[in-house]
N, C-alpha and C positions, 0 to 999 in steps of 0.2 A: 902518178901518185905525188902527193905534197907532204914534206916533211916526213917521209919515209911510210906514210900513211896511205891506203886506197882511198880514191873517190868515190868508191861505191864498196854495198857491202850485198850479201845474198840473205833473204829473210823469207821465211814462211807466213804470209799474208792471208788474213781471213778475207775472204769475198763475201760469203754468203753461206748460210746453213749447209753445211757438209762439203763446202769448197773452201780449200786452203792450198795456196799454191805457193813455191819460191818463187820470188821475184826480184830483180837488181833493185836496190834502195839506195838512194845517197848516204853516204856515212854520216852517223849523227853529229851536230855540230856541237863542239863541246865549249861551254860558257865559262866563265870565270870560276865559278865554285864548283864545276862537275868535273869527274874523272870518266875517262873511257876505257870500258873494258873489252878484250877479246874474250868471248863467251869459251868457255871450257865446256860445262855441260848445265843442262838447260832441264828439269825436270818437268814432266807431264802431269799438271793437277787436275782433280775432280773440276775446279772451275772453269779449266780450259776446256775439258769436255763440254760442259753447258754453253761457254762462249762459242766453240767451234759448231757443236751439233744443234744447240737450242736455239742458236743465235741472239745469245745475249750480248755479243761484241759489235761493233761498229764496222762496217765494212771500210776495208783498208788500214786495218789495225794491226798491230804485229802482237800476239801474245807472250806467255811464258814469265814468271816472274820467280820461279825455285831456281837460280842461276848462281853460277862460281864462275870466275876467268881472272885474267891477269891486267892490270893496270897497263895500258899502253901509251894513254896521253892523258894531261893533268891540264886544268885551266890555269890561268894568269893568278889567279888568288889563292889556289889551293896550296896548302903547307904540310900536311897531313899524311899526303898521298905521294908515292914516286913510281915511275915506270917499272915493272918487274912485279911491286908487290901484289900478292894473292888476295882476292876479296870476294863476297857474295851480295848480292842485294839485299840491303837490310829493309826496317820498317821506314814508311815514308813519314815527311815530319808532318809534326801535329802543329796545330795554333799555339798549344802551350797555355792558352789563356781561359780557354771555357770552363765551365763545372766540372767537365768530364775527366780532362786533363788535369785540374786542380785535384780531383781525387786520385789521380793514379790511374785512371782507367781510359789513358788517351785513345786506345781501339774505339772508342765511342766519340771521339771529336765532333763536335757539332759541325765543323766545316769540313769533314772529310768528304771525299767526292765520291758519287755513287758507282758502284762497280761495273766495268766494263763502260763507262761513259767518261772516263778521264782522259786526260791526254797522253797517257802512260803508254811508251812503246818497249814491247819486252824484248826477252833474250831467245827466242825461236829465230836467231839473226847470230850473224859473226861477231857484231859488235853490239854494245849496248852502252848507253849512257846513264849515268846516275849520279845523282848529287854528292858532294865529299862527304855530307853527313848522314846520307842514307847508304852507305856502303858499310860493311862490318868485315874486319880484319880476319884471316883465317888462319887459326893456329899451324904450326910448321908440323906438329902431330897427324894434321887431317889434311889428307887428299882433297884434291878438287873436287873429284868426283862424289867422295862422301859429304864434302862441305854442301853440294847443292840439295842435300837432304834436310839441310837447317830450316829453312823457312817451314815445310811441311810438319816437320817434328816441333816446331814451336807451336805450331797450330794445334798437335796432339796433346804438348803439353797444356795449352790453354785450357783444353777440355778437361782435362783431369784435376787442373786447379777450380774450373767451375763447378766440378762434380764433388771436390775435397776429398779425391781418392788418396786413398791410404792403405797402409799395410795392413794385412788382418783383415780387408773387406772383401766381400763376395761383387766381381763386377762384370757385367754383361757388355758385350759390344755387337753392336747390329751393322752389319757392313764389313768385310775383310779387304776392302779397297787399300790402296796406299794410305790414308789417315787411319784408318782402322786396324792397320797392321803396325803403325808406327804407334798408336795407341797402346796397344798392346806390349810392344817393346818397351814403352816408356812406363807404362804401368809394372811391369815385370822390375825395371829398373829402379822403380820405388819401393820395391818388394812387395807387390801384391802377388800372389801365388793362385789365386782362385779366380781363373778369366774362364768365361764361355764366348765364345764367338758364333754368331748366328750368321749364316751367309749360305745362299744359295748355288753358288758357283764350286764344283768339288776342288778346284785349282786353288781358290782362295783358300778353302777350308783345309788344305793342305799346307798352306803358308802359315797360316794361324798355329797348327799344328806344331809347326816347327819353331815358331816362335814360343811356344810354352804353353798355349790355351788349350781347351778343350773345344773342340769345332763341330757345330751340329748343323743341320739342314732347318730353315726357318719354320717350317712346318712341325718340328719338334716342341718349339714353345708351346707350353700350354695356355689356353684360351679359359681362364676364370669365368664363372658362368654369370658370378653377380657383383657389382661394384666393391662390396665389403669383403669378398672371399680373397684370400692371397694365395698364390701357387705354390706348392712345395718347394723349397731350394730355391726360394726369392732372393734378389739382389739388393746389394746396399745402394748401388749406382749404375745408370744404364748408359752407355756413351751410344747414341746413334749417329753412326758416320756414313751410311748409305744415300740420305736425303729422300729415302722412298715413304711415302705417307704410310702404306702398310708396316713398314718396321718400325715407324715412330709409335704407332699405337700398339703395337706388339710391345715394343718395350716399356712402354708406360704400365703393362699389363703383369710385368716379371718383378715389378718392384714391391719390397715390404713397407709395410707401414713406415711413413718419415723417410723414404727412399728420393732418390734425386735422379731425374731424367735430364741427359744434356743433349742438345741438339746441335750437333758438331757438321753434320753434312746438311749441304744445301739442295733443295729440290723443288720443282715445279708445282708438284699437286699438294696441296696443303691437306694434313691429316684430320681426323674427326676424335677429339680426346673425349672421353667420359668425364665430364665435370663431377659426377658423385662420387669416382674412384678416387679423384683429387682430392676433394673434400673428407670423405671419409677417411682416408688414409694420410692424411696431411701431407702429400706429396708435393714435390717439388719439381716443377717443370722450367727448364732455363736455357737458353742460348749461348754458344761460345764463339764469338767472332774475334778471328786473328790471333793476337799473341799477349801473352804477360808482359808487363815493361821490360822484363830480365827475360824475356822468352829467347832470344836468338843466343844471347851468352849461356843460358842453359842447355839449350838444343847443342851448341858447339863442344859444351863441356861434355856431354852424353856423347857424342859422336867421338871424341878425344879419349873415351873411358875403354879400357879392356873389357872384351866381353860383348860390347855392344854389337848386335848381330846387323852390322851393315850389309855385308854381301848376302844375307838373307833377303834383305828390304828391298834390296837393289837388282831389277833383271840383269842377267849375266852379260847381255850382250846390247851394247849403246847402239844408238840408231841416227843414222846421219839425217839432215833436214828434209830430205827428200821422203824420207820415210815417216813424216810426221802424221799425215792423214790416215796410213795404214796402221800406225802404231794406235791412233785415238780409235780406230775400229775396233781393235784388238781388247783395248781397255774396255770398252763399252760392252763388248761381247763376254769379258770376264777372261779371255784367253792369257792374257798377263797379269798374273796377279799381283807382280811386285812394281816398283816404281821404275817407271821408264824415263832412261835419260837421253836427252836428244843432246848430240854432239855437231855443232853447226860446222865446225872446221877441223880438219884432217890435224891431228898432231897438236892440239892446242890444251890437251888437259895433261895431268900427272896423275 
């Protein structure tokens, strides 16, 4: 050890599709503007499943971007953080100069890296390095376990923003994985009471019902015969959170005239939309990529608010680093309906 820190750490490393193994890696080198976190919890994201199962990641990389931890070392020029501070990984720095940054849509920054192809080394490891300006402070009222929900909750909130979701609307959520479940919880917190969730897995349907939604199997969604036909009990907004083409197509068909479909989930197979349905009903189809500019702050406020269903959203048992491959398999199969938290080091969380 040097300066009280170990020379190496354990990390779950992506090798090839379906092949993730725990390896010993050098401790990240802390630059002058970096902080080093001892990882408390790191959630498994749907994009992690694509990285590991579908091969989106580069061999040799470490995934995991939904994390919380404690600062254990700081760079020589860091003035806003100190060892012992609790933090989460926040949005990556953007250029601040392009037309999208200037318009308040920094998630579309023209200089952003391609997903899975950047030099990011994530938090499926005992330690993670983050630039001081990309770390977000955890309020004292939010546990580190709950704080690891901040990033995916910010994603869900951005989906609601893109759909203009508000109280009094009828909302459909297709896919009750972690983002779908968080979307339900966030919509309920916004005052939306009429929410239907379409999900094939019984355990995920049960989770959606515990969160206050009506849960149905996908085959229960009616298929309108003609492009100008509108189904009974149609929806103002559909949040597509599964990434499956068939769900995207079905969600579009459930909208009332002037309704909005928000594509939140990412998938490999593109859908086939009926353009006549979109034209005749003046439907809006849009995407939701990452976060609102204040998404992390609003997510932390929700996590700190009384009654927000944190314990319902997170799986009851945390998983050690060696259990990551098995957790990925269970998530793909729908056997774990809630957010799975990886705990790389014993005793690191609160």
